[in-house]
N, C-alpha and C positions, 0 to 999 in steps of 0.2 A: 504495500499502499504504497509506504512511504516512496518508494523508487518512481511508483506510477504518479504521485499528488510531485512530485520534484521533477516529473518531464512532463506533466499538464503546467507547471510553473511556467519551465522553459520553450512552451508553445505559444503560452497566450505570449511572455516577455521578448519571442519572436515575432508576434502579431501584432504588437503593438509595437513594436520598432520600422517592420514594415508601415504599417499604418502613419506612424505621423511621418516617415521618410516620402511616401506618396503626397502627406502633405503639402510636405516642405519644397519637393521639389513642381509639382506642381500649382502652390500659390494657393490651395485650397483653403486657408486658416480660419474661415468662414465655421469651418464644420467645427472645431474646436467649442464654440459660440452652441452651435446647432447641438453637442451631445454634451455640451450642460446645464442645456433648457430641456434638454429632453431625459435622456438614460438615465443622467445622474440625479433625474427628479421624477423618478419610475414612472416617466410615460415614452413611451414610443412614437408620439409627432407630438404637434402644434396646441398648443391653451387659450383661450379665448381670452384670457386673464394677463396674458404677458405681454401688453403695449408698454407696458412701465420697463421692460429689458431693451428696448429700443428709444433711440430717441425721435420726438414729435415734435409735430406743429399742429398751434389750434386753430380750428375753425371757429372763430369765436363768431357770438351769438349778436343779435340787435337785440329788439325788444322782444319778449319772451310773448309767444299767444296761447296761454293755454288752451288745451282742446275743451270744445264745448264736451258736459255731461248727460249722455242719453238718462232718459227718464227712466229707463230699461235697468240702469247700467249695475253691473252683476246683479243682477235677479235670478239669472239662469247660471246652474255652474255648467262646466265640461261634463258629458254623461260618460258616466261609471264604464261605460266599453270601450271608452278611447283612452282612459288615463293609465290602461298601462301602456300602453305605447308611449305616451309624455314620458312614462319615467323609466320605460327602457333605454329612450334615446337622451335622457338627464334634458329634459328642457328646462331651463332657466325662468322665460319669459312668454308670456302668450300674452297677442292686445286684438284685438277687435274694433274696428274703427267702423260705423253703419251710420248712413245717411251725417256724412259729417261731422259724425260727436262719438266719443267716446261710449264705447257699448259695454265692453268688457275687456279686463285684466287680473293676472292672476300671476304670481313671480311662486322661483322656487328655491332652496338651498340658500338663501340671505340674500338674492340676488331684491332687486327696487327696479322700479320707473327712475329710478340716477343712476345704475350700474353703466359702467363703461366696458362693451366685452367688444370684439372684434367684427369685422361683418364679412371678413375672409373676402369671397370672391365676389360680394354683393357691391363691393368697392368700384366691381366692373361697371356695373349699371351707372352707378353717380358719375364714372367720366361719361360715360355714354349720354349722358345729359347737361352735363358741364360742354361736351363736344357740341350738344345741339344748339345751346346759349351762345356758345362764342358763332356758330355757322348764323345766328339771328343776329349778332351783333355785328356781321362782318369781317369777324378777326378771323375766321377761316370760307374761304368760298363758297364751299359744298361741299359733300360727301365725295364727291369725283375729287378732287384736290389730290396733287400725290404729296406723296411722305415727302420726297425732294425738295420741295417748296421751304420743307421746317429743317430737315436735315440735312444739309451737305453731301453727308455721304452716303446716300442712299441715290445719289443721281449715275450711280453707274450699272450697267451688267443687267440683271432682272430683277434688283433692287430698284431700280428706276421705274418699274412699272405699279409699285406696289400706291393703293389711293389709301385715305382715309375711311373710304366702304369698306374695304377690303380688312380692315384692324377692328371695324366695330360688328362684322359679320364672323370672325373668324375664319377670315379664307385666306391669309397672308400668304400662306406657300412657303415660309420659313423653317427653317430647321430646329426650331427651338424643341427640349426634349423634354415635355409637359409630364414628367413621373414625379409619383410624390413619395415613393420609397429608395430613390434613388437619391443620396447626399453630393452625386456630382451631376445632377439634372437642372435644370435652370430656375424652376420654383424654389429649390432649397438654397442655390448660391443666391438667389433676387430677396429670399427672407431675412438670412443671418448675413450675409455679406455686404461687403461699404461701399460698394462703386457700383449701383443699376445699374449708371449710364453705358459704363465702360462695358461692363458683362453684356447688356444686351445688344451693343453696338454690333460684338464678336459674326450674331447669325445673321443668315443670308438669305433672301428669297432662294431660294432653288425648285423651286413649281410654279406654273404660272398662276400668280394670283388671280381671286373671285372665284375662281373653281371651285373649290372643296371646301366644306366645313370642317375645320379642324381645331381643337380648342385648344388655347394657349396664352395661359399669362401674359407671356411679354408683347406679345398684340397691344394690352389693353397698359400695360406700363408706357409702350412707345405713345399712344394716344395723348394719355398724359403726359408727356414729358411736352409734343407739341400742342398742345393747349395753353401750356406756358410759355412755350416759346412764342404762337400766336398771338397772348392776350399781351406777353411782357410779365405775367404773374405768378408767382408761386402758385400751385396747385391750388395750397389748401387756404390762401385770402382769396383767388376766383370763386373758393366755392364757398365761403362765406359771405361773402361779398352778392353773390350774383343767384344764391341759392341757399344757405344755411339760417341767413337773414333775414331773407323776405319772406320765409315758409315757417319765421318766428320761431325757430327752434327753443326749447327751453333749457337747453344746458350745449357748455362748448364740445365741440368735438375736437379728437385728438387722431390725428393723420403720426401713423409711423413712417419715419425717414431711415434712408439706407445709413446716413451718418449723420452727424452733430452738423445743423446748416445745409444739410441736403437734398437731396431729391426723394419728395413723397411712393411712397410704393401702391403705383396708383394702379393695381391691379388686384390689390387686397388693403388690407388694416387700415380700415376708417374705424374707429372706436365710438361708441355711441350707445344712447340705450333703446327699449322697443318702443314707448312712443315718441321721440324723434325719427325713426328709421319707421313710424308709422305715414309721413310728412311725406317721405319719399312716393310710397304709394298713392298717398292720396291727392298728388301732384299731378300722377299718370291718370288714375283716375278721371283728373276732369280736365284731361288731352293737355298737359301742360300749363293749366291755368289754377292761380291761388288768390284769391282775396280780391277775384274778379280782374286779374291781372295776367299777363300773360309771360309766364317767366319764361317758360322751353315753348318753343315755334311747334303749333296745334300740329304742321302735316308729319314732322320730325318722331313728336311725340308716336304718332298714330303710327306710323312706319315702323319706329323700333319695336311694338308691340304685334310684327305678321311674321311671319315665318321668313327667313330670308332664303339659303340654300339648305339650310338643315328645318325640317318643319318644325322643329323644337327651339328656334332661336332666332331674335330679331337683331338688334344692334342693340349686342350685348344684356339683354334682356330674355331670360328664356320663357319658355311656353307651356301649358299644360292643359290637356283635358278631363277634369274631373265632373262625372257624374252627367256629362252633358254642358259642364261648364266652361268657357273656355278662362283660361286663368294665365297671363303673362306677371311673370314675377322676376324676383332676384335671388340670387340664390350664395352661399356659403359652402364652404366645403364641411362642414360639419353640424349643418343641418341649419342656417340661419336662412331666416327668407322675408322676403316682403310679399306678398300673393296681393294682387289687383284681381278685381270680381266685378266686371263691369255690369252683368247684371242683376247683381245685387247692391249695386252701390255701397262697396266695403272692401275694406283693407285688410285682411291678416297679418302679422307679425307673430312670427315664432322664432326663438333665438334658445340655443343649447349647447353641448357639448360632444353628441352624437348625431349621425344622418342615418338613413338606412338604404340598403342597396339601391342603386342605379340600374334601371333596368329600362330601355327603350329610350335612353338618357330621362328620365322620370326619378326621381329618388322614391320609396314604397313608404315612407312616412309622413314626405310633404301632403298624400291622400288622405292622413290619417288626420291630418291640424285643419285641413280645410273640409271636411267631412264634419268635424266636430264643430267645426262654426258656423255651417250649411243647419245642423239641426239645432241648435242653440240662434238661429236666426231664421 
């Protein structure tokens, strides 16, 4: 047994030396931060609460506009047959907006209406909204404008074919590796790394853009960066001025950066609470209008929520059908959702720590949260 344990020790030491050598010679030092904040904390992946391990830029509020409270507020409860699924996937917040008013909310495990948690890829939909606003303002000419107009390195070869629309519809044809298990793939380096722009610009267009749907986080980072270039503003500041403040958000949001004073992780990492996230759904439920003002262009908003190249995806908005209801929605990897249900004049937000299996591009747990809301309303 002593010899065996000694042999195991040598093997582990060898693995450790080799792993460190790979990290050193490839320059992937972000892996140390990844390991420190996952395996050394007893997890195998990211957490909804870890925005504090990154530098963040504040998305400032203006004059808060609390949600009107429905006369039926919290008079009904989530039906017991759904609660097991809510618990199984560690739901932390569930909010229903019906007829422009707060109809229902419930929180678990110490979370509340003021808790900040990560939106993960729901941020892609936020970036899409900001792109529409930049187009409305003339900062971006149209969705057909070329990426090379904003990023000079895209002027050559197949890169020169890439347009804003290709980024919005996840059809860039770029060679990003969208793996969530490999520490060497784009998502891990983008999340834990410290030079997001340099990392992203290493990738190239290798297929004809606009032809094939392939979900890639790098597309949304590029779009966010383009918005900053086009407007001359930091992405968080533009989001505050054109979105968060006009929507009357009650709490500042935090957008995680690649390093102190750096760039927003535009594909991810917009940290807020369920009530304020619901405002984004209400904005799209009302075709881009809030308080009588058209914040985002109506035609763009409506087109965003229709299938583009894939039947389940528009302009950085997902689309599903639940029991005959057409539902455009924002979606994050751990079960972050903002559902827009036009035929019920309703918005549903669910935040949590896990999600169900994705089948035919629809997470199974998403249907549970929708059906629970339908039966309550």
